[in-house]
C-alpha positions as a Markdown table, in Angstrom:
| # | Residue | x | y | z |
|---|---|---|---|---|
| 1 | Unk | 95.1 | 34.2 | 21.5 |
| 2 | Unk | 92.7 | 32.4 | 23.7 |
| 3 | Unk | 91.7 | 33.8 | 27.0 |
| 4 | Unk | 93.1 | 31.9 | 29.9 |
| 5 | Unk | 89.6 | 30.8 | 31.0 |
| 6 | Unk | 88.7 | 29.7 | 27.6 |
| 7 | Unk | 91.7 | 27.3 | 27.6 |
| 8 | Unk | 90.3 | 25.7 | 30.8 |
| 9 | Unk | 86.8 | 25.3 | 29.2 |
| 10 | Unk | 88.3 | 23.7 | 26.1 |
| 11 | Unk | 90.3 | 21.3 | 28.4 |
| 12 | Unk | 87.2 | 20.4 | 30.3 |
| 13 | Unk | 85.3 | 19.7 | 27.1 |
| 14 | Unk | 88.0 | 17.6 | 25.6 |
| 15 | Unk | 88.3 | 15.6 | 28.9 |
| 16 | Unk | 84.5 | 15.1 | 28.9 |
| 17 | Unk | 84.7 | 13.7 | 25.4 |
| 18 | Unk | 87.6 | 11.5 | 26.4 |
| 19 | Unk | 85.5 | 10.0 | 29.2 |
| 20 | Unk | 82.7 | 9.4 | 26.7 |
| 21 | Unk | 85.2 | 7.7 | 24.4 |
| 22 | Unk | 86.2 | 5.5 | 27.3 |
| 23 | Unk | 82.6 | 4.5 | 28.1 |
| 24 | Unk | 82.0 | 3.6 | 24.4 |
| 25 | Unk | 85.0 | 1.3 | 24.5 |
| 26 | Unk | 87.4 | 3.5 | 22.4 |
| 27 | Unk | 90.3 | 3.5 | 24.8 |
| 28 | Unk | 92.9 | 4.7 | 22.3 |
| 29 | Unk | 90.8 | 7.7 | 21.4 |
| 30 | Unk | 90.3 | 8.5 | 25.1 |
| 31 | Unk | 94.0 | 8.4 | 25.8 |
| 32 | Unk | 94.8 | 10.5 | 22.8 |
| 33 | Unk | 92.2 | 13.1 | 23.9 |
| 34 | Unk | 93.7 | 13.3 | 27.4 |
| 35 | Unk | 97.1 | 13.9 | 25.9 |
| 36 | Unk | 95.6 | 16.5 | 23.6 |
| 37 | Unk | 94.0 | 18.3 | 26.5 |
| 38 | Unk | 97.3 | 18.5 | 28.2 |
| 39 | Unk | 98.4 | 21.0 | 25.5 |
| 40 | Unk | 95.8 | 23.4 | 26.6 |
| 41 | Unk | 96.7 | 23.0 | 30.3 |
| 42 | Unk | 100.4 | 23.7 | 29.3 |
| 43 | Unk | 99.3 | 26.8 | 27.4 |
| 44 | Unk | 97.3 | 28.0 | 30.4 |
| 45 | Unk | 100.5 | 28.2 | 32.5 |
| 46 | Unk | 102.8 | 29.1 | 29.6 |
| 47 | Unk | 101.3 | 31.7 | 27.2 |
| 48 | Unk | 102.0 | 30.9 | 23.6 |
| 49 | Unk | 102.9 | 34.4 | 22.6 |
| 50 | Unk | 105.3 | 34.9 | 25.5 |
| 51 | Unk | 107.0 | 31.6 | 24.4 |
| 52 | Unk | 107.3 | 32.8 | 20.8 |
| 53 | Unk | 108.6 | 36.2 | 22.0 |
| 54 | Unk | 111.3 | 34.4 | 24.0 |
| 55 | Unk | 112.3 | 32.5 | 20.9 |
| 56 | Unk | 112.6 | 35.7 | 18.9 |
| 57 | Unk | 114.7 | 37.3 | 21.7 |
| 58 | Unk | 117.1 | 34.3 | 21.7 |
| 59 | Unk | 117.8 | 35.2 | 18.0 |
| 60 | Unk | 118.2 | 38.9 | 18.9 |
| 61 | Unk | 115.1 | 39.8 | 16.9 |
| 62 | Unk | 113.6 | 42.6 | 19.1 |
| 63 | Unk | 111.1 | 43.6 | 16.4 |
| 64 | Unk | 109.8 | 40.1 | 16.1 |
| 65 | Unk | 109.6 | 39.7 | 19.9 |
| 66 | Unk | 107.7 | 43.0 | 20.1 |
| 67 | Unk | 105.3 | 41.9 | 17.4 |
| 68 | Unk | 104.4 | 38.7 | 19.4 |
| 69 | Unk | 104.0 | 40.6 | 22.7 |
| 70 | Unk | 101.8 | 43.2 | 21.0 |
| 71 | Unk | 99.3 | 40.4 | 20.2 |
| 72 | Unk | 98.5 | 40.2 | 23.9 |
| 73 | Unk | 95.9 | 43.0 | 24.1 |
| 74 | Unk | 94.9 | 43.0 | 27.8 |
| 75 | Unk | 97.7 | 41.3 | 29.8 |
| 76 | Unk | 95.9 | 41.5 | 33.2 |
| 77 | Unk | 92.9 | 39.4 | 32.0 |
| 78 | Unk | 94.7 | 37.2 | 29.4 |
| 79 | Unk | 97.6 | 36.1 | 31.5 |
| 80 | Unk | 98.1 | 34.5 | 34.9 |
| 81 | Unk | 100.3 | 36.3 | 37.4 |
| 82 | Unk | 103.7 | 34.8 | 36.5 |
| 83 | Unk | 103.0 | 35.2 | 32.8 |
| 84 | Unk | 102.3 | 38.9 | 33.4 |
| 85 | Unk | 105.7 | 39.1 | 35.2 |
| 86 | Unk | 107.4 | 37.6 | 32.1 |
| 87 | Unk | 105.4 | 39.9 | 29.9 |
| 88 | Unk | 106.9 | 42.9 | 31.7 |
| 89 | Unk | 110.3 | 41.3 | 31.9 |
| 90 | Unk | 110.5 | 40.9 | 28.2 |
| 91 | Unk | 109.3 | 44.5 | 27.6 |
| 92 | Unk | 112.0 | 45.6 | 30.0 |
| 93 | Unk | 114.7 | 43.7 | 28.2 |
| 94 | Unk | 113.6 | 45.2 | 24.8 |
| 95 | Unk | 113.5 | 48.8 | 26.0 |
| 96 | Unk | 116.5 | 48.7 | 28.2 |
| 97 | Unk | 118.8 | 49.8 | 25.4 |
| 98 | Unk | 116.7 | 52.8 | 24.5 |
| 99 | Unk | 114.6 | 54.1 | 27.4 |
| 100 | Unk | 115.9 | 53.5 | 31.0 |
| 101 | Unk | 112.8 | 55.0 | 32.6 |
| 102 | Unk | 110.5 | 52.6 | 30.9 |
| 103 | Unk | 112.8 | 49.7 | 31.4 |
| 104 | Unk | 113.0 | 50.4 | 35.1 |
| 105 | Unk | 109.2 | 50.5 | 35.3 |
| 106 | Unk | 108.9 | 47.2 | 33.4 |
| 107 | Unk | 111.5 | 45.4 | 35.5 |
| 108 | Unk | 109.9 | 46.6 | 38.8 |
| 109 | Unk | 106.5 | 45.4 | 37.6 |
| 110 | Unk | 108.0 | 42.0 | 36.6 |
| 111 | Unk | 109.5 | 41.6 | 40.1 |
| 112 | Unk | 106.1 | 42.6 | 41.6 |
| 113 | Unk | 104.2 | 39.9 | 39.6 |
| 114 | Unk | 107.0 | 37.4 | 40.1 |
| 115 | Unk | 109.3 | 35.4 | 37.9 |
| 116 | Unk | 109.5 | 31.6 | 38.1 |
| 117 | Unk | 113.2 | 31.2 | 37.7 |
| 118 | Unk | 115.9 | 32.6 | 40.0 |
| 119 | Unk | 118.2 | 33.5 | 37.1 |
| 120 | Unk | 115.4 | 35.6 | 35.6 |
| 121 | Unk | 115.0 | 37.5 | 38.9 |
| 122 | Unk | 118.7 | 37.9 | 39.1 |
| 123 | Unk | 118.8 | 39.3 | 35.5 |
| 124 | Unk | 116.0 | 41.8 | 36.3 |
| 125 | Unk | 117.8 | 42.9 | 39.5 |
| 126 | Unk | 121.1 | 43.3 | 37.6 |
| 127 | Unk | 119.4 | 45.5 | 35.0 |
| 128 | Unk | 117.7 | 47.5 | 37.8 |
| 129 | Unk | 121.2 | 47.9 | 39.4 |
| 130 | Unk | 122.6 | 49.2 | 36.2 |
| 131 | Unk | 119.7 | 51.7 | 35.8 |
| 132 | Unk | 120.0 | 52.8 | 39.4 |
| 133 | Unk | 123.8 | 53.3 | 39.1 |
| 134 | Unk | 123.4 | 55.3 | 35.9 |
| 135 | Unk | 120.8 | 57.5 | 37.7 |
| 136 | Unk | 123.3 | 58.2 | 40.5 |
| 137 | Unk | 121.8 | 56.0 | 43.1 |
| 138 | Unk | 124.8 | 53.9 | 44.1 |
| 139 | Unk | 123.4 | 52.5 | 47.4 |
| 140 | Unk | 120.4 | 51.1 | 45.6 |
| 141 | Unk | 122.6 | 49.7 | 42.8 |
| 142 | Unk | 124.9 | 47.9 | 45.3 |
| 143 | Unk | 121.9 | 46.4 | 47.1 |
| 144 | Unk | 120.3 | 45.2 | 43.9 |
| 145 | Unk | 123.7 | 43.9 | 42.6 |
| 146 | Unk | 124.2 | 41.9 | 45.8 |
| 147 | Unk | 120.7 | 40.4 | 45.6 |
| 148 | Unk | 121.4 | 39.5 | 41.9 |
| 149 | Unk | 124.6 | 37.8 | 42.9 |
| 150 | Unk | 122.9 | 35.7 | 45.6 |
| 151 | Unk | 120.2 | 34.6 | 43.1 |
| 152 | Unk | 122.7 | 33.7 | 40.5 |
| 153 | Unk | 123.2 | 30.1 | 41.7 |
| 154 | Unk | 124.4 | 28.7 | 38.4 |
| 155 | Unk | 126.9 | 31.6 | 37.9 |
| 156 | Unk | 125.4 | 32.6 | 34.6 |
| 157 | Unk | 125.7 | 36.3 | 35.3 |
| 158 | Unk | 129.1 | 36.2 | 37.1 |
| 159 | Unk | 130.9 | 38.2 | 34.3 |
| 160 | Unk | 128.2 | 40.9 | 34.1 |
| 161 | Unk | 128.1 | 41.3 | 37.9 |
| 162 | Unk | 131.9 | 41.5 | 38.1 |
| 163 | Unk | 132.0 | 44.1 | 35.3 |
| 164 | Unk | 129.3 | 46.2 | 37.0 |
| 165 | Unk | 131.1 | 46.0 | 40.3 |
| 166 | Unk | 134.4 | 47.1 | 38.6 |
| 167 | Unk | 132.6 | 50.0 | 36.9 |
| 168 | Unk | 131.0 | 51.1 | 40.2 |
| 169 | Unk | 134.5 | 51.1 | 41.9 |
| 170 | Unk | 136.0 | 53.1 | 39.1 |
| 171 | Unk | 133.2 | 55.7 | 39.2 |
| 172 | Unk | 133.4 | 56.1 | 43.0 |
| 173 | Unk | 137.2 | 56.8 | 43.1 |
| 174 | Unk | 137.9 | 59.3 | 40.3 |
| 175 | Unk | 140.4 | 61.4 | 42.4 |
| 176 | Unk | 142.6 | 58.4 | 43.1 |
| 177 | Unk | 144.2 | 58.6 | 39.6 |
| 178 | Unk | 145.5 | 62.1 | 40.4 |
| 179 | Unk | 146.9 | 61.5 | 43.8 |
| 180 | Unk | 143.8 | 62.7 | 45.6 |
| 181 | Unk | 144.8 | 66.4 | 45.6 |
| 182 | Unk | 144.7 | 69.3 | 43.2 |
| 183 | Unk | 148.5 | 69.7 | 43.2 |
| 184 | Unk | 148.7 | 66.1 | 41.9 |
| 185 | Unk | 146.6 | 67.1 | 38.9 |
| 186 | Unk | 148.8 | 70.0 | 37.9 |
| 187 | Unk | 152.0 | 67.9 | 37.7 |
């Protein structure tokens, strides 16, 4: 993996050589070098290992995604702020099935660093709502769930939000099934 600043240096060198090619009359070479330098600009804003980890996650390959994320040794210096948010977001998704405490930590970090897309923020808040609800913090879970619903403008998480709200209602009214009194339970 190239350091984020090294990508900018490589871009500047390629652009300088493109200008040289233009001055020598090799217009086609100059244009091709400018297009080539745009790859490094793209990789400055979208880290290559995070992109590959996203591809692994789409195939439900958590081990492969973890392997790609582990190649990023020092995220704070190698990634820009939004990339660091997605780095933590991906870690949160991967550990959410096994370790809720770590998942909560990763999702909160991801929200702190920022995520570029609203549906990613909604997904992180939905996961945090589920974690808060399982840790017996229903007020925080309701707040996070409402925020996730507001951010879900494309209705991609509608079913999950509805299911979580139904689960929260069921958990809050356990006595209603028995008539609300102890005598109702004995019958």
